[in-house]
Every structure is written in structure tokens, then in C-alpha cells.
DOLUMLUM-274460 format. One record per residue (C-alpha): residue in one letter; x, y, z; residue number from 0. Coordinates in steps of 0.1 Angstrom, whole numbers. Layout:
% DOLUMLUM-274460
<pt marfi="A" xx="X" yy="Y" zz="Z" kemi="NUM"/>
...
% end
This chain:
% DOLUMLUM-274460
<pt marfi="X" xx="1349" yy="930" zz="828" kemi="0"/>
<pt marfi="X" xx="1316" yy="937" zz="847" kemi="1"/>
<pt marfi="X" xx="1297" yy="967" zz="836" kemi="2"/>
<pt marfi="X" xx="1293" yy="995" zz="860" kemi="3"/>
<pt marfi="X" xx="1258" yy="1006" zz="871" kemi="4"/>
<pt marfi="X" xx="1245" yy="1038" zz="854" kemi="5"/>
<pt marfi="X" xx="1252" yy="1067" zz="879" kemi="6"/>
<pt marfi="X" xx="1222" yy="1084" zz="870" kemi="7"/>
<pt marfi="X" xx="1201" yy="1058" zz="888" kemi="8"/>
<pt marfi="X" xx="1214" yy="1070" zz="921" kemi="9"/>
<pt marfi="X" xx="1201" yy="1106" zz="914" kemi="10"/>
<pt marfi="X" xx="1167" yy="1094" zz="905" kemi="11"/>
<pt marfi="X" xx="1167" yy="1073" zz="940" kemi="12"/>
<pt marfi="X" xx="1179" yy="1105" zz="958" kemi="13"/>
<pt marfi="X" xx="1151" yy="1125" zz="943" kemi="14"/>
<pt marfi="X" xx="1126" yy="1097" zz="953" kemi="15"/>
<pt marfi="X" xx="1139" yy="1099" zz="988" kemi="16"/>
<pt marfi="X" xx="1138" yy="1138" zz="989" kemi="17"/>
<pt marfi="X" xx="1101" yy="1138" zz="976" kemi="18"/>
<pt marfi="X" xx="1091" yy="1112" zz="1002" kemi="19"/>
<pt marfi="X" xx="1106" yy="1133" zz="1030" kemi="20"/>
<pt marfi="X" xx="1088" yy="1164" zz="1017" kemi="21"/>
<pt marfi="X" xx="1057" yy="1142" zz="1017" kemi="22"/>
<pt marfi="X" xx="1062" yy="1132" zz="1053" kemi="23"/>
<pt marfi="X" xx="1069" yy="1169" zz="1063" kemi="24"/>
<pt marfi="X" xx="1039" yy="1181" zz="1046" kemi="25"/>
<pt marfi="X" xx="1017" yy="1156" zz="1062" kemi="26"/>
<pt marfi="X" xx="1032" yy="1166" zz="1096" kemi="27"/>
<pt marfi="X" xx="1022" yy="1202" zz="1089" kemi="28"/>
<pt marfi="X" xx="988" yy="1192" zz="1076" kemi="29"/>
<pt marfi="X" xx="980" yy="1172" zz="1108" kemi="30"/>
<pt marfi="X" xx="985" yy="1202" zz="1129" kemi="31"/>
<pt marfi="X" xx="957" yy="1220" zz="1111" kemi="32"/>
<pt marfi="X" xx="975" yy="1250" zz="1099" kemi="33"/>
<pt marfi="X" xx="964" yy="1244" zz="1063" kemi="34"/>
<pt marfi="X" xx="928" yy="1241" zz="1069" kemi="35"/>
<pt marfi="X" xx="916" yy="1276" zz="1065" kemi="36"/>
<pt marfi="X" xx="940" yy="1283" zz="1034" kemi="37"/>
<pt marfi="X" xx="926" yy="1250" zz="1020" kemi="38"/>
<pt marfi="X" xx="889" yy="1261" zz="1025" kemi="39"/>
<pt marfi="X" xx="895" yy="1295" zz="1011" kemi="40"/>
<pt marfi="X" xx="909" yy="1281" zz="980" kemi="41"/>
<pt marfi="X" xx="880" yy="1258" zz="977" kemi="42"/>
<pt marfi="X" xx="856" yy="1289" zz="980" kemi="43"/>
<pt marfi="X" xx="876" yy="1306" zz="950" kemi="44"/>
<pt marfi="X" xx="869" yy="1273" zz="930" kemi="45"/>
<pt marfi="X" xx="831" yy="1276" zz="939" kemi="46"/>
<pt marfi="X" xx="830" yy="1307" zz="919" kemi="47"/>
<pt marfi="X" xx="834" yy="1288" zz="885" kemi="48"/>
<pt marfi="X" xx="804" yy="1280" zz="861" kemi="49"/>
<pt marfi="X" xx="789" yy="1246" zz="861" kemi="50"/>
<pt marfi="X" xx="790" yy="1229" zz="828" kemi="51"/>
<pt marfi="X" xx="788" yy="1196" zz="810" kemi="52"/>
<pt marfi="X" xx="825" yy="1192" zz="812" kemi="53"/>
<pt marfi="X" xx="820" yy="1187" zz="849" kemi="54"/>
<pt marfi="X" xx="801" yy="1155" zz="840" kemi="55"/>
<pt marfi="X" xx="827" yy="1142" zz="815" kemi="56"/>
<pt marfi="X" xx="853" yy="1145" zz="844" kemi="57"/>
<pt marfi="X" xx="831" yy="1130" zz="868" kemi="58"/>
<pt marfi="X" xx="827" yy="1099" zz="845" kemi="59"/>
<pt marfi="X" xx="865" yy="1098" zz="839" kemi="60"/>
<pt marfi="X" xx="872" yy="1094" zz="876" kemi="61"/>
<pt marfi="X" xx="869" yy="1056" zz="873" kemi="62"/>
<pt marfi="X" xx="902" yy="1056" zz="850" kemi="63"/>
<pt marfi="X" xx="920" yy="1064" zz="883" kemi="64"/>
<pt marfi="X" xx="907" yy="1038" zz="904" kemi="65"/>
<pt marfi="X" xx="929" yy="1010" zz="917" kemi="66"/>
<pt marfi="X" xx="918" yy="983" zz="893" kemi="67"/>
<pt marfi="X" xx="921" yy="1003" zz="863" kemi="68"/>
<pt marfi="X" xx="956" yy="1015" zz="874" kemi="69"/>
<pt marfi="X" xx="967" yy="980" zz="879" kemi="70"/>
<pt marfi="X" xx="959" yy="973" zz="843" kemi="71"/>
<pt marfi="X" xx="977" yy="1004" zz="831" kemi="72"/>
<pt marfi="X" xx="1008" yy="996" zz="853" kemi="73"/>
<pt marfi="X" xx="1008" yy="961" zz="838" kemi="74"/>
<pt marfi="X" xx="1006" yy="974" zz="801" kemi="75"/>
<pt marfi="X" xx="1033" yy="998" zz="811" kemi="76"/>
<pt marfi="X" xx="1056" yy="970" zz="825" kemi="77"/>
<pt marfi="X" xx="1050" yy="950" zz="794" kemi="78"/>
<pt marfi="X" xx="1061" yy="980" zz="772" kemi="79"/>
<pt marfi="X" xx="1092" yy="981" zz="794" kemi="80"/>
<pt marfi="X" xx="1099" yy="944" zz="784" kemi="81"/>
<pt marfi="X" xx="1097" yy="952" zz="748" kemi="82"/>
<pt marfi="X" xx="1119" yy="982" zz="751" kemi="83"/>
<pt marfi="X" xx="1147" yy="959" zz="765" kemi="84"/>
<pt marfi="X" xx="1144" yy="961" zz="803" kemi="85"/>
<pt marfi="X" xx="1145" yy="930" zz="825" kemi="86"/>
<pt marfi="X" xx="1115" yy="910" zz="836" kemi="87"/>
<pt marfi="X" xx="1120" yy="920" zz="871" kemi="88"/>
<pt marfi="X" xx="1109" yy="955" zz="865" kemi="89"/>
<pt marfi="X" xx="1072" yy="944" zz="860" kemi="90"/>
<pt marfi="X" xx="1067" yy="933" zz="896" kemi="91"/>
<pt marfi="X" xx="1086" yy="963" zz="908" kemi="92"/>
<pt marfi="X" xx="1062" yy="987" zz="891" kemi="93"/>
<pt marfi="X" xx="1033" yy="968" zz="906" kemi="94"/>
<pt marfi="X" xx="1047" yy="970" zz="940" kemi="95"/>
<pt marfi="X" xx="1053" yy="1007" zz="938" kemi="96"/>
<pt marfi="X" xx="1017" yy="1013" zz="927" kemi="97"/>
<pt marfi="X" xx="1006" yy="992" zz="957" kemi="98"/>
<pt marfi="X" xx="1027" yy="1011" zz="980" kemi="99"/>
<pt marfi="X" xx="1008" yy="1042" zz="969" kemi="100"/>
<pt marfi="X" xx="977" yy="1023" zz="975" kemi="101"/>
<pt marfi="X" xx="986" yy="1013" zz="1010" kemi="102"/>
<pt marfi="X" xx="997" yy="1049" zz="1019" kemi="103"/>
<pt marfi="X" xx="965" yy="1062" zz="1006" kemi="104"/>
<pt marfi="X" xx="944" yy="1039" zz="1028" kemi="105"/>
<pt marfi="X" xx="965" yy="1046" zz="1060" kemi="106"/>
<pt marfi="X" xx="962" yy="1084" zz="1053" kemi="107"/>
<pt marfi="X" xx="923" yy="1084" zz="1048" kemi="108"/>
<pt marfi="X" xx="920" yy="1065" zz="1080" kemi="109"/>
<pt marfi="X" xx="942" yy="1087" zz="1102" kemi="110"/>
<pt marfi="X" xx="941" yy="1122" zz="1085" kemi="111"/>
<pt marfi="X" xx="903" yy="1133" zz="1082" kemi="112"/>
<pt marfi="X" xx="895" yy="1170" zz="1073" kemi="113"/>
<pt marfi="X" xx="865" yy="1190" zz="1086" kemi="114"/>
<pt marfi="X" xx="845" yy="1209" zz="1061" kemi="115"/>
<pt marfi="X" xx="816" yy="1233" zz="1071" kemi="116"/>
<pt marfi="X" xx="783" yy="1218" zz="1061" kemi="117"/>
<pt marfi="X" xx="774" yy="1251" zz="1041" kemi="118"/>
<pt marfi="X" xx="805" yy="1245" zz="1021" kemi="119"/>
<pt marfi="X" xx="798" yy="1208" zz="1014" kemi="120"/>
<pt marfi="X" xx="764" yy="1216" zz="996" kemi="121"/>
<pt marfi="X" xx="784" yy="1236" zz="971" kemi="122"/>
<pt marfi="X" xx="812" yy="1211" zz="967" kemi="123"/>
<pt marfi="X" xx="787" yy="1184" zz="959" kemi="124"/>
<pt marfi="X" xx="772" yy="1206" zz="930" kemi="125"/>
<pt marfi="X" xx="808" yy="1207" zz="914" kemi="126"/>
<pt marfi="X" xx="807" yy="1168" zz="909" kemi="127"/>
<pt marfi="X" xx="777" yy="1169" zz="884" kemi="128"/>
<pt marfi="X" xx="750" yy="1154" zz="907" kemi="129"/>
<pt marfi="X" xx="725" yy="1153" zz="879" kemi="130"/>
<pt marfi="X" xx="745" yy="1124" zz="864" kemi="131"/>
<pt marfi="X" xx="741" yy="1101" zz="894" kemi="132"/>
<pt marfi="X" xx="707" yy="1086" zz="885" kemi="133"/>
<pt marfi="X" xx="712" yy="1086" zz="846" kemi="134"/>
<pt marfi="X" xx="710" yy="1054" zz="827" kemi="135"/>
<pt marfi="X" xx="742" yy="1035" zz="817" kemi="136"/>
<pt marfi="X" xx="739" yy="1046" zz="780" kemi="137"/>
<pt marfi="X" xx="739" yy="1083" zz="789" kemi="138"/>
<pt marfi="X" xx="771" yy="1077" zz="812" kemi="139"/>
<pt marfi="X" xx="789" yy="1059" zz="783" kemi="140"/>
<pt marfi="X" xx="782" yy="1087" zz="759" kemi="141"/>
<pt marfi="X" xx="794" yy="1114" zz="785" kemi="142"/>
<pt marfi="X" xx="826" yy="1093" zz="794" kemi="143"/>
<pt marfi="X" xx="833" yy="1093" zz="756" kemi="144"/>
<pt marfi="X" xx="835" yy="1131" zz="759" kemi="145"/>
<pt marfi="X" xx="800" yy="1141" zz="747" kemi="146"/>
<pt marfi="X" xx="795" yy="1165" zz="771" kemi="147"/>
<pt marfi="X" xx="765" yy="1179" zz="755" kemi="148"/>
<pt marfi="X" xx="746" yy="1147" zz="763" kemi="149"/>
<pt marfi="X" xx="749" yy="1155" zz="799" kemi="150"/>
<pt marfi="X" xx="716" yy="1167" zz="817" kemi="151"/>
<pt marfi="X" xx="715" yy="1204" zz="824" kemi="152"/>
<pt marfi="X" xx="723" yy="1218" zz="858" kemi="153"/>
<pt marfi="X" xx="694" yy="1224" zz="880" kemi="154"/>
<pt marfi="X" xx="690" yy="1261" zz="893" kemi="155"/>
<pt marfi="X" xx="690" yy="1248" zz="928" kemi="156"/>
<pt marfi="X" xx="725" yy="1235" zz="924" kemi="157"/>
<pt marfi="X" xx="737" yy="1268" zz="912" kemi="158"/>
<pt marfi="X" xx="722" yy="1285" zz="942" kemi="159"/>
<pt marfi="X" xx="741" yy="1261" zz="964" kemi="160"/>
<pt marfi="X" xx="773" yy="1268" zz="947" kemi="161"/>
<pt marfi="X" xx="769" yy="1306" zz="948" kemi="162"/>
<pt marfi="X" xx="759" yy="1304" zz="986" kemi="163"/>
<pt marfi="X" xx="789" yy="1281" zz="995" kemi="164"/>
<pt marfi="X" xx="814" yy="1304" zz="976" kemi="165"/>
<pt marfi="X" xx="804" yy="1334" zz="999" kemi="166"/>
<pt marfi="X" xx="794" yy="1317" zz="1031" kemi="167"/>
<pt marfi="X" xx="813" yy="1321" zz="1063" kemi="168"/>
<pt marfi="X" xx="834" yy="1292" zz="1076" kemi="169"/>
<pt marfi="X" xx="816" yy="1279" zz="1105" kemi="170"/>
<pt marfi="X" xx="827" yy="1247" zz="1122" kemi="171"/>
<pt marfi="X" xx="800" yy="1233" zz="1144" kemi="172"/>
<pt marfi="X" xx="784" yy="1197" zz="1151" kemi="173"/>
<pt marfi="X" xx="770" yy="1197" zz="1116" kemi="174"/>
<pt marfi="X" xx="804" yy="1199" zz="1098" kemi="175"/>
<pt marfi="X" xx="812" yy="1171" zz="1075" kemi="176"/>
<pt marfi="X" xx="844" yy="1149" zz="1077" kemi="177"/>
<pt marfi="X" xx="862" yy="1144" zz="1046" kemi="178"/>
<pt marfi="X" xx="887" yy="1113" zz="1044" kemi="179"/>
<pt marfi="X" xx="905" yy="1121" zz="1012" kemi="180"/>
<pt marfi="X" xx="941" yy="1128" zz="1023" kemi="181"/>
<pt marfi="X" xx="961" yy="1119" zz="1002" kemi="182"/>
<pt marfi="X" xx="943" yy="1118" zz="968" kemi="183"/>
<pt marfi="X" xx="947" yy="1084" zz="953" kemi="184"/>
<pt marfi="X" xx="939" yy="1096" zz="917" kemi="185"/>
<pt marfi="X" xx="968" yy="1120" zz="920" kemi="186"/>
<pt marfi="X" xx="992" yy="1093" zz="934" kemi="187"/>
<pt marfi="X" xx="984" yy="1068" zz="906" kemi="188"/>
<pt marfi="X" xx="982" yy="1093" zz="876" kemi="189"/>
<pt marfi="X" xx="1013" yy="1111" zz="886" kemi="190"/>
<pt marfi="X" xx="1032" yy="1078" zz="891" kemi="191"/>
<pt marfi="X" xx="1021" yy="1062" zz="858" kemi="192"/>
<pt marfi="X" xx="1022" yy="1094" zz="838" kemi="193"/>
<pt marfi="X" xx="1057" yy="1104" zz="849" kemi="194"/>
<pt marfi="X" xx="1071" yy="1069" zz="842" kemi="195"/>
<pt marfi="X" xx="1055" yy="1069" zz="808" kemi="196"/>
<pt marfi="X" xx="1068" yy="1105" zz="802" kemi="197"/>
<pt marfi="X" xx="1104" yy="1095" zz="809" kemi="198"/>
<pt marfi="X" xx="1101" yy="1064" zz="786" kemi="199"/>
<pt marfi="X" xx="1088" yy="1085" zz="757" kemi="200"/>
<pt marfi="X" xx="1116" yy="1109" zz="762" kemi="201"/>
<pt marfi="X" xx="1142" yy="1083" zz="765" kemi="202"/>
<pt marfi="X" xx="1132" yy="1060" zz="737" kemi="203"/>
<pt marfi="X" xx="1114" yy="1081" zz="711" kemi="204"/>
<pt marfi="X" xx="1137" yy="1101" zz="688" kemi="205"/>
<pt marfi="X" xx="1114" yy="1115" zz="662" kemi="206"/>
<pt marfi="X" xx="1116" yy="1154" zz="665" kemi="207"/>
<pt marfi="X" xx="1077" yy="1158" zz="662" kemi="208"/>
<pt marfi="X" xx="1064" yy="1128" zz="679" kemi="209"/>
<pt marfi="X" xx="1089" yy="1130" zz="709" kemi="210"/>
<pt marfi="X" xx="1078" yy="1164" zz="723" kemi="211"/>
<pt marfi="X" xx="1041" yy="1158" zz="715" kemi="212"/>
<pt marfi="X" xx="1039" yy="1124" zz="735" kemi="213"/>
<pt marfi="X" xx="1058" yy="1138" zz="763" kemi="214"/>
<pt marfi="X" xx="1034" yy="1168" zz="766" kemi="215"/>
<pt marfi="X" xx="1006" yy="1143" zz="765" kemi="216"/>
<pt marfi="X" xx="1019" yy="1119" zz="791" kemi="217"/>
<pt marfi="X" xx="1030" yy="1150" zz="813" kemi="218"/>
<pt marfi="X" xx="993" yy="1162" zz="811" kemi="219"/>
<pt marfi="X" xx="980" yy="1129" zz="821" kemi="220"/>
<pt marfi="X" xx="1004" yy="1129" zz="851" kemi="221"/>
<pt marfi="X" xx="991" yy="1162" zz="863" kemi="222"/>
<pt marfi="X" xx="955" yy="1163" zz="850" kemi="223"/>
<pt marfi="X" xx="941" yy="1131" zz="865" kemi="224"/>
<pt marfi="X" xx="945" yy="1144" zz="900" kemi="225"/>
<pt marfi="X" xx="937" yy="1181" zz="891" kemi="226"/>
<pt marfi="X" xx="904" yy="1170" zz="876" kemi="227"/>
<pt marfi="X" xx="893" yy="1154" zz="910" kemi="228"/>
<pt marfi="X" xx="901" yy="1188" zz="925" kemi="229"/>
<pt marfi="X" xx="881" yy="1207" zz="899" kemi="230"/>
<pt marfi="X" xx="850" yy="1188" zz="904" kemi="231"/>
<pt marfi="X" xx="851" yy="1189" zz="943" kemi="232"/>
<pt marfi="X" xx="859" yy="1153" zz="950" kemi="233"/>
<pt marfi="X" xx="893" yy="1163" zz="966" kemi="234"/>
<pt marfi="X" xx="906" yy="1193" zz="984" kemi="235"/>
<pt marfi="X" xx="938" yy="1209" zz="974" kemi="236"/>
<pt marfi="X" xx="959" yy="1195" zz="1003" kemi="237"/>
<pt marfi="X" xx="947" yy="1159" zz="991" kemi="238"/>
<pt marfi="X" xx="961" yy="1170" zz="957" kemi="239"/>
<pt marfi="X" xx="994" yy="1182" zz="968" kemi="240"/>
<pt marfi="X" xx="1001" yy="1153" zz="990" kemi="241"/>
<pt marfi="X" xx="992" yy="1129" zz="963" kemi="242"/>
<pt marfi="X" xx="1017" yy="1146" zz="937" kemi="243"/>
<pt marfi="X" xx="1045" yy="1144" zz="962" kemi="244"/>
<pt marfi="X" xx="1039" yy="1107" zz="968" kemi="245"/>
<pt marfi="X" xx="1032" yy="1098" zz="931" kemi="246"/>
<pt marfi="X" xx="1064" yy="1117" zz="920" kemi="247"/>
<pt marfi="X" xx="1085" yy="1099" zz="946" kemi="248"/>
<pt marfi="X" xx="1072" yy="1065" zz="934" kemi="249"/>
<pt marfi="X" xx="1079" yy="1077" zz="898" kemi="250"/>
<pt marfi="X" xx="1115" yy="1087" zz="905" kemi="251"/>
<pt marfi="X" xx="1120" yy="1053" zz="923" kemi="252"/>
<pt marfi="X" xx="1107" yy="1035" zz="893" kemi="253"/>
<pt marfi="X" xx="1129" yy="1054" zz="869" kemi="254"/>
<pt marfi="X" xx="1159" yy="1046" zz="889" kemi="255"/>
<pt marfi="X" xx="1149" yy="1008" zz="889" kemi="256"/>
<pt marfi="X" xx="1145" yy="1011" zz="851" kemi="257"/>
<pt marfi="X" xx="1180" yy="1024" zz="848" kemi="258"/>
<pt marfi="X" xx="1192" yy="996" zz="869" kemi="259"/>
<pt marfi="X" xx="1174" yy="968" zz="849" kemi="260"/>
<pt marfi="X" xx="1184" yy="978" zz="814" kemi="261"/>
<pt marfi="X" xx="1197" yy="947" zz="797" kemi="262"/>
<pt marfi="X" xx="1235" yy="945" zz="789" kemi="263"/>
<pt marfi="X" xx="1228" yy="948" zz="751" kemi="264"/>
<pt marfi="X" xx="1212" yy="981" zz="757" kemi="265"/>
<pt marfi="X" xx="1242" yy="997" zz="776" kemi="266"/>
<pt marfi="X" xx="1275" yy="1012" zz="763" kemi="267"/>
<pt marfi="X" xx="1301" yy="984" zz="760" kemi="268"/>
<pt marfi="X" xx="1333" yy="995" zz="775" kemi="269"/>
<pt marfi="X" xx="1366" yy="994" zz="757" kemi="270"/>
<pt marfi="X" xx="1389" yy="963" zz="761" kemi="271"/>
<pt marfi="X" xx="1419" yy="970" zz="786" kemi="272"/>
<pt marfi="X" xx="1452" yy="959" zz="769" kemi="273"/>
<pt marfi="X" xx="1480" yy="947" zz="792" kemi="274"/>
<pt marfi="X" xx="1515" yy="958" zz="793" kemi="275"/>
<pt marfi="X" xx="1526" yy="928" zz="769" kemi="276"/>
<pt marfi="X" xx="1501" yy="937" zz="743" kemi="277"/>
<pt marfi="X" xx="1513" yy="973" zz="744" kemi="278"/>
<pt marfi="X" xx="1550" yy="963" zz="740" kemi="279"/>
<pt marfi="X" xx="1542" yy="940" zz="710" kemi="280"/>
<pt marfi="X" xx="1521" yy="968" zz="693" kemi="281"/>
<pt marfi="X" xx="1550" yy="992" zz="696" kemi="282"/>
<pt marfi="X" xx="1575" yy="968" zz="682" kemi="283"/>
<pt marfi="X" xx="1553" yy="962" zz="651" kemi="284"/>
<pt marfi="X" xx="1548" yy="998" zz="646" kemi="285"/>
<pt marfi="X" xx="1588" yy="1004" zz="648" kemi="286"/>
<pt marfi="X" xx="1594" yy="976" zz="623" kemi="287"/>
<pt marfi="X" xx="1568" yy="991" zz="600" kemi="288"/>
% end
């Protein structure tokens, strides 16, 4: 008797479709310009934060969300799925879903630019630790390892730029900068990889202490990777939200595919169905006994 597919997979596919529809609707609203002023006002609120060495650490960590490193992480995630008992077909599926997000990111950045006033752009550049740009590789490696105290100090001029941009009026003229960051690729990839890893941890790790701990870690990775790019001014909030919607949609689709690609030995074996002849013989034996 052929085993039935796990019905939970359909729910994950449905969630993926709903999130994708929300992403399309959000993009349509974004293209009208209705989110421009709230987006920039939220950015001005962010510009009131202090500049610290943590900004430099987050700036160096941005490379972990690039396409090349994400491909390696997805490959490692797919190999882990093979060891957990999923079919080999899940590995190319995960890679294709990651590349799907990369394709959407490329198209979005070509057709959905955002205008940022030049007086705000100067402050946003100050958030991304510009004092690290010309540092030697040895310093960058130490900062990337989390040694924020090795980051160079913030120049007073940069603090002035930040404070000025935080309170400057939003003026759109011929000097306004054009940002091509919609949607955030880092948010897409980290959300996709982190949520799939979070689901795998919750499903396969049974230890009471380790399970919630690793679930919290993977969930923090899923949300924190994109949020860090917003915190250091490399992406606006609209980029972040769009990236989360698309990344979560891809993750839900991946989870549905994982449920579809579990090996037979991992599923619950159905009870054998007895025919009428077997039932009659069993009743006769019980009556004689």
C-alpha cells in the first residue's frame, strides 16, 4: 500500500504562497511612493543612536550574507538534511530556492530605486563605520571576530554628520541620492537559511535544554542578519520588510519540500488491512478457543 503524503506539507506551501502574495502587494504599495516619507522618518529616528565599535563588527559581518557564502551555507544545510534522512532531491531544491531569492533581489534593485535626500545620506554613511574602509586586513579580521575594541575610534566630524541628518528637513532636489537596495538580499538569504535551520532543529533535536537553545539561536540568525544591515544604514526599513517576506516565503516552501522528501523509513508505517476471509478465520479460531 502506497504511503500518503504528509498533509502538513500543504499548509507550508499555502503559507509560502500567502507570504509571496504579501510581498507582491507590499511591492505594489512601495512602488507608488506612499512608504517613502514614513521610511525616511524611521531612518531619522535611527540616526539618533550612538556610534560605537559594534557598528564596525556588524559592517565586517555583512560578508557572511553575500551570495557566495550563502551558497556554502545552503549546501551545508542540504548535506545535513541528507544525514537526517531526507532524499537527495532536497539539496538542489534548497539551492534553487536560494537562487530564486537572488534573482528577485537583482530584478528589484533594477526597477525599484529609492530617493534619499543628500543631507540624510551623509548621516547614513556614518552608521556603517566608514573609519574601517581603509584599515589593514589584520584589523578587519580581528574586528570580524568580534573584537570591537580594535576598531578605530569615530571621528567627531562623523558624529556631526549623524546629528545633522537626524534633524535635517527632508528635501528632494537634483542632489538627492538614489538607493538601489530593494529588497534586501541579506534579509532574504538569512531569513531563508535561518528559518529552515530553525525548523530542522525543532523537528529533530529532542533534548529539552538543547532544543529551545538552538531554536532561539537559529531564529536570531534568521532575523538578525537583515536587521544588522538596517542598523548600520546599508538598507532602509522597506528593504528589510520586503526581504523578510520573500525569505520567509522561500523557507516555508523549503519546509514543505522537506516534508515531501522524507524517506519511507522516517514515516509512520500504516497498519496492514485485513480482508474479510482473514477476519472470518480469526473469528473461528477465537470461537474454538
